[in-house]
N, C-alpha and C positions, 0 to 999 in steps of 0.2 A: 406476382413474383416481386420481391423486394428490390430496392436499389442496391447497386454495388459500385465500388470504387477500387481502383488498383493503384498501388504505389510500387515503383520498381524495387525499392529496398525493403519495405515493410510488409508487402503482400497484398492479398485480396481481402477487401473489407465488405461487410454487409451492413446496411442501415437497419437498426432494430427499433426505430421510433424515437430514440433519444441519443444514440451514439452510433458511430461507425466502428465496427468490431472485427477483430481477427484473432487468431491464435498465434502467439509468438513463442519461440524457443528461448527461454531464460534459465539455463541450467544452474546458474549461481544461486537463484532463489530456491532451488531444490534443497538448499541447506536448512531451510525452515521445515522442520520435520513433523509438525503437529498433524495428527490424523484424527479428524473429528469423529470418525466412526460412522459417519453418514455417507450414503452412496453419492450425494452431490458434492462431497468434499473429501475424497480419500487422500492419502498422502500424495504430495506433489510429484509429478513426473518431470517437472521443469518446463512444462508447456502451460502457458496461461493466457488469458484474454487481455488484449490491448484494445482500449476503447478511446475514441476521441469524442468528446461531447459535441453535439450538433443541435441546432435549433430545428432543422428539418433535413430532408434528403438532398437539398440543394446547398446546404451549408458544409462545404468540404473543409478539412483541416487547413489552417493557415501554415505558411512556411515556418513560422516560429514554433507552432505546435508540433509539426513534423520534426523539426530540428531537436526539440526537447525530448520527444519520444525516442529519437535515435540516440541521444545522449544518455538517457536512462538505460537503454538496452546495452550500449557500449560500456557503461560504468556499473553494470549490475554486480560484478564481483566486489567492487569498492563500496557499493551501497549496503551490502549485507552487514558488515561490521558497523557501518555508520548508523544503520537503523537500530541494531541491538545496543549500541553505545548510547544513543539518544534515549531509548526506552529504559535502559538500566539506570541512567542518570535520573530520569523522571521517577522511576520506582524508588530510588534512594533519596529523593528530595533535593537533588543537586541540579545545577543548570537551570534553563528556563522552566518555569512552572507551566505545565500543560493545562492546569485547571481541572484535570480529570481526578476521579475518585482514587486512583492508584498513586497519585503523586506523593512520594515520601511514605508509602504505606505497604511495605513488603509483606507484612503480616496479613493485611486484607487481601493482597494478591493471592497468597497461599490459601486463605479461607475460601476465596471465590473458586479456586481449582479443587477444593476438597483435599488439599495436601497438608501433611503434618508440618512440613518445612517449606519455607519460601525458597525461591531460586537463590543460589549462593554466588553466582558469577554471571557476567554478561552472556557468555556462551550458552548458559542454561536456557536462555530465552529462545534459542533456535528450535527447541523441542516444544515450545508453547505457542508457536504461530505457524500459519501456512498462508502463503500468498493466494489471494482469490482473484484479484484483478488489478491491472495497471490502467489508470484512467487519466487521460490528458484533459484537464479542466480548463475551460475557457474563461470562467468568471469566478474568482475566489476573492472574497473580501480582503482588502489589504495588499492585493497583488495586481499590478497592471498587465503583466505578461502571463501567458499560460503557465500552469504548474501541473505536476503529476501527483496524483494520489496513488500510493501503493496501499491497497486494501488487503487486510489479513483476517482470516479466521483466527480466534485467539482463545486458548484454554482458560485464560483468566477473565475473559468477558465473552462468553459464548453467544450472548444475546446480540451484542453490538459489534463485536470484533474491534479491530484497531486500524486506524488509517494514519499514514504518514504523508504529508505534503513535502515534495522535494523539487529542487531545481536541477536534479540530476547529479548533484554533488553533496548537498547538505540536507538535513532535515529542517524544514521550515516551520512545521507545526505537527502536533500529535493530537489525536482525538479519536472519537468513535469512527468506525469505518463509514465512509460516506459523508462525514461531517467533522473533519479535524478542526479544532478551534485554535484561534491565535494564542501564542504564548502570552502570558501576562507580563507586563513590564514592571 
């Protein structure tokens, strides 16, 4: 039987070999309405996995990691437009350059989805993504403190998805799910 850990506010966690995981209620992220059509990723019900990276089952989340996870959960409604705004700006070649293939290339975004027309507004992105996991990352290049990656299935990149690193208020990086890259300066 695997190791478990309980947190009074965040719930009951199980260690899966790389992370402490539980399911949390994040109804605001249900605004992302992409349905992959696969049984492992149907349309969101607003319940998603929260994971804390860990070296082993004795590596419990730090107070800073717990505080950050709590901040993301508390700010979920504010993060939805923050995420769509950051990606919309990247798609349109404005703001920090993510270095991703989609930066400044809405036509390529449409082609990757098999669509005749690219998205025409920021809110169109809600139908193109679905949250798959919230991960509190211990070690991310360029960051001394924990950060959260919000990983999404994405209609415009079904192979990799898209990940957003956040401090609970802003988008720090955008990239492939599981590997957001630093913004170029």
